[in-house]
N, C-alpha and C positions, 0 to 999 in steps of 0.2 A: 339098371337105368332104363326106364321104360321109353317108348316112343311118343314124341309130342305129335309128329306128323309122319304119314305114310303117303308117298306118291305111288300110284299104281297105273301103269300103262298109259301115262299121259301123252297126248297128242295135242298140237296146236297148228292150225292152218289158217293163214290169212288169204281173204279173197280180195283182190284188187279191183274194185268196180270200175275205176278210171282206166284200167288196162285190159278191157273186155273180159272182166271176170277172172283174170289170170289168178291162179293159186300158188301160194308159196308155202311149203311144208317147213315150219320153223322148229317143231319138236316132235321127235319120233319115238314112241314106245319107252318113255322115260319112267323108270321105277327106282325109288330109294327111299330111306326113312331118316328122319332126324331125331336124335335122342334128346331127352330132357337134360339141359345144361351143357349141350354139346355145341362146339363151333365147327360147322361144316362149310368148307370152301368150295366154290364153283370156279373152275379154271377153264381156259380155252381162248382161242383167238377171237378177235372182234367178229361178230356176226355168227357166232357158233351157237347162239341160243341162251346164254347165260341170263341177260336181263329180261328176255322174254319168259323164262322159267320163273324168275323171281316175281314178274308182274302177274303171272298166272296165280302164283301162291297167294299173292296180296289181292288178287281178283281185279286188278286194273284191267286184265285181259281175261276173257271167257275162254275156257279151254274148249277144243273140238270134241275131244273124248278123253275117257280116263277118271280116276278118282284121286282126291286129295283129302284124306281122312285125318282130321285135326281133333286131338283131345284137349278140351279146354280146362281151366283151372278148377271147375266144379265137377270134372269127370265126364261131362257130356261129350258125345262123339258127333262130329259134324263133317260133312263131305263139302269142303270149300268149293269143289267144282259145280255143285248143284244147289248150294245154299241160297236162300233168298237174300236180297239186298239188305234187309233188316238184320238178319243173321249175320252177315259179313260186316256191317257197320258196327254191330256190337263187339264182335271179336276185335275189329281195329280200335274201338274206343277204349276197351278194357284190357286187351292182351298183346296186340300185334302192332309193330310199328315198322314202317318202310322209310328207309333213308336213301333217296336217289343220289346220283352224282351231282345234281344241281339244286341250288336253293330256289325254292319258290315261295314268295311271301307276299302279303298285302302291302302295298307301297306305303311309305310314310309311317311304318311302325318301328320303334327303335329296336335294335337288336336284342336288348335285354328282355323286351316284352314279347318278341317272337319266340324266344325260348321259353320264358316263363308261363306263356299261354297254356303250354301243355299240362303244367302242374295245376294252373287254376281250373282248367276243365276237369281235373280229378278231385277238386274240392279244397285245394290249398289256398290260402289267402295270397293276395298279390304281393305283400310284403315278404312272406316266406318263400314264395316262388322266385322273387328277384334275388333274395339272399342265395338261394340254392344256384341260380343261374350265374351269379357272381363267382361262386366257387368253381363252377364249370369253366367260365372264361378265364379265370386265373390259371387253372391247371392246363388250359389250352393256349396260354400266352397271347390271348387277344388283349390288345391294348386297352386300359381302362377308358381312355378318351373316346373309344368307339362304341362302348356299351350303349350309349344313349343316341347313337347315329343310326342312319337308315342303312340296311345291308346293301341296297342297291349301289352304294357308292363305295363298297368294299372291294378289295382285290379278290381274285378267285380263291386264294388260300384262306383268306379272312372269311369269305362266305362259306367255304367247306366247313370251317371251324364252327360257325353258327349252326350249320345244318346238322353236324355231328352232335353237338350239345343238345339241340332240339329233340333228336332222336333218342338220346340216352338219358335225358333227365328224369324222365318218368319211370325209368327202370322197368321196360316192358317184359313180359313173360317171353315173347318171341320177337327177335329183331332181324329184319332183312336190311342188309346194308351193301350198297353198290359202290366200290372203290372208295373207301373211307380215308385212304391216306394218299391219294394220287398226286395232289398239289402241295403236299406239306414237306417242310424241311425235316430232316431226320429227328431233331428234338421234339417237335410237335407230333411227328409220326409216332414216336414212342409213347408220348403222353396219351394219344388216342388208343393206342394198343393197350396200354395199362388200363385204361378206363373200361374198355371193352372186356378185358380180362376179369376185372372186378365185377362186372355185370354177370359174366359167366359163373364166377364163384358164388354169386347171389342166386343162381339158378336160371338165368336167362338162356335160352337156346338162340343161337345165332346162325344165320346163313350169310356168308361173306363172298362177294366177289371181288377179286384182286388179281392184278397182274404183277404185283410186287412181292418178290420172293421174300424179303425181309419180313414183311407183314404176314405172309402165309406161314413161314417157319415158327414166327412167335406166337401166332395165335390158334392155327388150325389143329384140331384132333384128326380130322380126315379131310381129304379133297376129292372132288369128283370132277373129271375131266370131260368136256362136251366138245364134240367135233360134228359140225354140220347137223346140229340138233339132236344127236345121239350121245349117250353116255359111253365113254370108251374105256376108261380106267379110273381106278381109285387108288389113293395113296394114303396110308395111315402114318401120321407124324409121331416120332418117338416122344 
């Protein structure tokens, strides 16, 4: 099993201009790899650097130093740390999806179209995309009467299900997912885990942030523990 991503000596430092240029070191000398078809968990206390690391990989944040060597589906090697915006957008459009903890959508767009849009952008018809979305919503126990409603009126758990469906429906090659089961009941939590494991079996590599031991043990091949922005230990799950 080859490496999809290699992180080498990654550093991230924030400069707070409103606080007299104060600097905060968020990540220090972080190195690891992600295998193809692997689920890798990031663990650690709040503020340890997990979300910052994930946002660096997705290039929401620019790194201070280090390399992030990504091998795309055509075999090209790209350093995400220094890649152009055009290259990053191409990878996001064709291979890599980021699912944050919070749903951010255009107002007054029905939930079914929020999710279906990801497939439409990849060339599927709106009818086909809505059918696939309906299957996702059924598996996630999202009530049918909400499918045509606006997600802004949903509960936190309902919004999270829409967010997860949107991230998974296009079956990305590389998925970054932050706390996918935090607001869910155990039945829906297991449905999400099952769907993510199906993506893994189909070849998707996943980086997962979670504080939930049930989710970690059911899903993860390995976990990396962050403490104050440094990797401290790794756990391999049987």
